[in-house]
N, C-alpha and C positions, 0 to 999 in steps of 0.2 A: 435476465442485467435490466433492473430499472431505470430509467430518467431521469435526476432531479430536477425539480421544477420548484426553482424559487419566487415569492409569493410577495411584491413590492408596494405598500398602501400605508396609509395610515391604521392608524390601529382602534383605538378608542372610540367609540362609537360606530365602526366598522365591521365589526365584529362578523355581522349575519353575511356579509359579502363577501372576507377571509373564509368562514364557515365553506359556503357556495364555491369559491375557489378551490379550495380543497375538496371538494365532492368534484368537481368536474375535471379534477386532474386525477383521483382515482378512478374514476371510471375508463378513461384510457390504460390505465395502467398502470401510469408514474409515481412518480413518489413528491410528493409534500413536502416545500420546507419554507415550513413558517416560521421564522425563529422568537417571537413572543411565547407562544405559543406551547412549543415545541420541544427546545432547549434546556439544558438546565444551565443550573446556574455553571459559569468556565471563570477561568483568570485572566481574564480580557477583558479591554471594551466594549461598552454597547456597540460602538460604532465597531469596532476589529470583528466582534461577532459575528457580523451583520457582513462585514466586505469578505472576511474570509468563506462565510456562509453560500456567499454567488457565486466565489472560487470552488466550491465545489459542487458547482451545479452545470446543469445539461444546457437549462433552458431558462432565461428570465420574463416573467410576470409581471407586470404594472399596473395599476389599477390606480388611479385619480380619480375620487367624487370633491364633493363642495369644495374639501379644507385642502389644505399645501400641508398642515401637518407641524412637527416643527422643523425650525431653521438649526444649526449643527457654527460651530465657533467659522468657520468656512464664509459661512454668507450663505450659503446655501442649504435648501433644502435636503431632511435626512432619503426624501424619496430618490431628491433629484443624483447626490453622492452614489447610492443604489446604481442607478440609470447608468452613472458614471463610471462605474464597475464596470457594470456588463456590459459595456462599450469598451472598455480597454478590454477585458477578457476575451473579446469578440465573439459573445453567444449570440443564438439567436434571440432576437425580445419583442415579445409580443404586448401591447395598450389593451387596455379598456377604458373609457368614459364612461362617467355615469352621469346621467343627462339628465340639466340641470343648472342652475345658477353654481357658479365657484368662487373661491374667497382670491384675494389678489394674488394674495401668492401658489393660488392652484392654478390661475388661469395664467400664468407669467410660464407654470412652467407647463402649462397643456400647451403652450403655440410651440416651447420647443421642443414636445415633444411631435406633433404636428406639423413639423414642418414641410414643404412641400420636397426641399430639397432633400434636406440632415434629417428628418424626421422621420415614424415608423407609420406607418397604416393605419389603422385602430378602429374598434369597434366601438359603441354603446350599446348600453344599459343602465335599466330605471329599476328592474327589481331582482335580487339576489338569483333568481330559476334561470330570469336572463344569462347574466351572466357566469353562472354555468354551463347553461348551452355554449355560449358562445369561447369559454373558455375548452369547451369542450372541441368544438368545431375549428376551430386554431390547433389544439398540439394534436388532431389528428392527422392533420396538415402536417405538418413540422415535423414529427416522430417518423413519421415516412421517408425525412430527407435523412442522408449522410449525417447533413451538417446536425441536427439535430436530437438522431439516434446515438447513445450508448454506444462507443464502440469496443468491439472484442478483440483478446489481441490480435497480432498478427504473429506468422509464424515465424519464432524468434531463431538465434545463433544454436549450434547443436554444443550446446556445454559439454554434453559425455566422452564427444570423440575423441577430444587431448583435453584430458583434466589435468589439474596443476599436481606436480608429483615430488616426490622425496625421495632421492631413493634411499633403500631401503624399509620403508614406511607404509605402514598401509593406509591409505588419504577416504574420508569420508567429505564429497562434495553436496553441498544441499544448492538446489535451485528454486529460485520464488519469484512467479509473474503477475503485478495484478490482476484484477481481471480488463478496467479498463484500458484501452489501448492509446496511450494520449502522455505528453511532457509532463513529466512531475515535479523532476529538481533543473529547474533551469540552470543552462551548458557553464555560465557566469559563476554562477553562485556555488555549481557542486564542481569546479576546480580552487572555488576559494579555501583560502586559508581559513576561516571560520567555522566554515562546514566542516571541514576534517575535521578539524579540532572536535564540534561537535559530535562529529561521528563517533570521534575516542572515544568521547564520555558515555555515547549510550551504551559502546559495548566494555565500558571498565565499569557500570555500573554495576552495585549491588543486585543480585537478583536476572545480573542477564550475565555477567563475568566470561565474552567469549575471549575479550582482549586481558591478558595480565599487565599489571602496572614494574612486573618485575621483570619486562624483554622486552627489549628494544623494537621500532617498530619503522617501516618506511612507507611512503608513500608515491605514485606515479599516477597521470594522465594517460592513458591507453586505451585510442579508440575513441575519444570523448569520453572513455569510463574512469571512475578514479577504482582505484585500485591502490588497500594500503597490506599490507605485509608485516604479522610478524615472526621474530626468527628466534636463532636459540644461539647464541654464540659461547656458551661455556660449559656443554653437555657433550657426554658424548655420540660419537653419530646411532642414532639410532631413535636417540634418548630426546625431550623436551616437547613444548607447546607450542607447534608450527601454523598459523591460520592466513590465509588469505581473503580479502573480503572483496570482492567486487560487485562496483554500484554502478548502473546504468541512470543516464535521463530521464529512463520510462520506467522509472524504477521498480526496476527488474534485481534482484541480489545474489549471487555465487557466493557463495560461501565452500570451503576448502580449510581442516583439518583433520590433525593427525588421527587415527583411533589408537596406533600402536606407540609405546613410545611414552603414553602420560602417566600411566604408572608403574610403579617399582616396585615389584613386590616382591623383590630380596632373597634372601636365602637361598632355598632349593629351587626358588622359580624363577633363579640371572638366566635370561635365555632364553624363557617360556614365550616373548612377545616375537620369538623368530619363527616360530612353530605357530601359537596357536595368537586368537584375536576373541578376549572379552566380549561376552554380548553385555556388561556393565558397562564397556569404555564406550561401543557406539552406544549406546542408549544417552550417556553421559556428553557427548560431541553433539547427539542428535537434535539433545534439548536444548542445546545451549544456541545453533542454529535458531532451533524456535524463538526460545525468547530474544533471544537479539533485533528478529524480523517483528513480532509481537513489540517492540518498544521502539525501533528505530520507526514503524508505523503509526506509531500515538507519538512520535514529535511532529512529525511531516504533513497526517490524513488528521489532525485532534478534532476536523465535523466529517471523518469515515464516509467519504467519497467514495472510498474501497471499502469491498466487505467481502470477495469472494478471493482469491487465490488460486495458482495453479501450482504444484511444487512437484520436485521427481529427487530423490536421495541416490546414491551411486556408491560405490568403492571400485574402488581399484590399489594396487599394489597387494594384492593379494596373497601373489609367490605362494608357496608351500603350505599354506596358514589353513587353519581350520579353522569355523567359529563355537564357541563353546561359554556355558554362560559360568560363571563363578569358576575358572577354569584349573587344574592341580597340576600339575607334577606328575609324567608319569615317565617309566624307561621304554617306549617308543612312539607313535604319532602317526595317526594314518595322513597320510602328506597328497597332495594331488597330483600328477604327468601333465595336466589339460593348462595351455597356457590360458586364464581365465580373465585376460582382461579388466575390462569393466563393467560390473556387472549394478545392473537397474533397478531397484526397485519395483517402478512400472514399465509397462512397455508407450505408454502415455502419463503425461501427467495429470496427477488426481488436486480435484479441486479440494478443497478447502480454506475455512471460509476465518471470517477472522475473531471467534471466537472459540475456536480450534485454536488459532495460532498463541494463542493467554493457556491454553488447557490440553495440548496437543497425549494425553497419555494413548489414548486411543488411536492415534495414529503412530505413534512410535512404536508402539507393541505391531499396530498393523506392518508397518517397515521393514522391525527388527524380524518378524516373520517370514515375509518377504527373503530379505538378505541371505539369512541360514536356508532358506531351503534351496536359492539357487546358486548358494557357494557350493553347496554341497551336492547338486546335478551336475 
């Protein structure tokens, strides 16, 4: 997992130095974040794009040359607003000054950056090659410290010990944990009505469809997690689309949904759900979980700070059921007399990329094969 390094400087006439900064970051295994050079067109202001990119970074590099650059409506330089954002985010800050004279705006900002008490210890450079060397030296030190190093997930709760259950139904539980161990959603925002409404919109959206407008929902905050329930009030026992979504401030997602009782096959298939689980129903629910997770992270992490995730899937409440593809009614069914409890696809959580969240076909096939195999043993 690479640490993301944001480069703050003027752009016009400073291209050689920004290129040197990029090379220095790459040399230590970091991921350069240079908004002007690398970012596509985004549906937000240039100011917000830069500030959001800082939020997605692990280290902030400020490079000050002879010009202060553009002034914002606040009266501060663009690079100064970026510096202040890094302070608010409590990022490690590295400062580099180009030797020589500076215009008035650059000199004023330089005095702030180099203040003996409130400033940052800085290094000077003349040529691009010197800047690259200095950035490499500084990053090798800072990335070896816990403050600057991107953190891996710490051990999480055991979400499969007691999964959410609904009597008479087989349930699928999907757990997704982002690679970086940090606060992703502020607890105040997590508990807000606006955030809950936005979560509903994502889950109901075309192309996602985890939640349905036809069914009632409730939500609550438990142990600092937001939990949303979709329940049925007008269906027979064992039918409907039951969903539970649990979201923590660290961005961990837990989705529970029934895989039996969703599709009413009718005719001679009445009661088939009590004996058989259709592979197609497991696949459909699993894909809903992936679609929701991808859409959710596209919303809260637009600059793609989180590139990899760990996930696992389990079935509970199998009872005597067997798993079949395209099930047909039989005069008799094989049954398991063992208490199969919770069946996990993987013994340990599996890594998945953000691209695979959007294109999960191979993962769906893998999980189905493992669940069928484990359920039969």
